[in-house]
C-alpha positions in Angstrom: -16.3 35.8 -3.6 -13.5 37.6 -1.7 -9.8 36.9 -2.1 -9.7 35.5 1.4 -12.5 33.0 0.6 -10.6 32.0 -2.6 -7.4 31.5 -0.6 -9.2 29.5 2.0 -10.7 27.2 -0.7 -7.2 26.8 -2.3 -5.7 25.8 1.1 -8.5 23.4 1.8 -8.0 21.9 -1.7 -4.3 21.4 -1.1 -5.0 19.8 2.3 -7.5 17.4 0.7 -5.0 16.6 -2.1 -2.3 15.8 0.5 -4.8 13.5 2.3 -5.6 11.7 -0.9 -1.9 11.3 -1.7 -1.2 9.9 1.8 -4.1 7.5 1.5 -2.9 6.3 -1.9 0.6 5.8 -0.5 -0.7 3.9 2.4 -2.7 1.7 0.0 0.4 1.1 -2.1 2.4 0.2 1.0 -0.2 -2.3 2.1 -0.3 -3.8 -1.4 3.5 -4.2 -1.4 3.3 -5.9 2.1 0.7 -8.3 0.8 2.8 -9.2 -2.2 5.8 -9.8 0.0 3.8 -12.0 2.4 2.4 -13.9 -0.6 5.9 -14.5 -1.9 7.0 -15.7 1.5 4.0 -18.1 1.7 4.7 -19.4 -1.8 8.4 -20.0 -0.9 7.4 -21.9 2.2 4.9 -24.0 0.3 7.7 -24.9 -2.2 10.1 -25.8 0.6 7.5 -27.9 2.4 6.6 -29.7 -0.8 10.2 -30.4 -1.6 10.8 -31.7 2.0 7.9 -34.1 1.6 9.3 -35.4 -1.7 12.7 -36.3 -0.3 13.1 -40.1 -0.1 13.7 -41.5 3.4 
């Protein structure tokens, strides 16, 4: 295997590693958004429950 082929393979490996890192970061961002939305939903549920329990 020539030095050029080895360098090509190394460059391709770095590119794939970058793609994997970007995909992992995107997944983490989506997970964080989901957690934030779930927290908002939970807070709204508590607010609605409390509003229903207020005597009229």
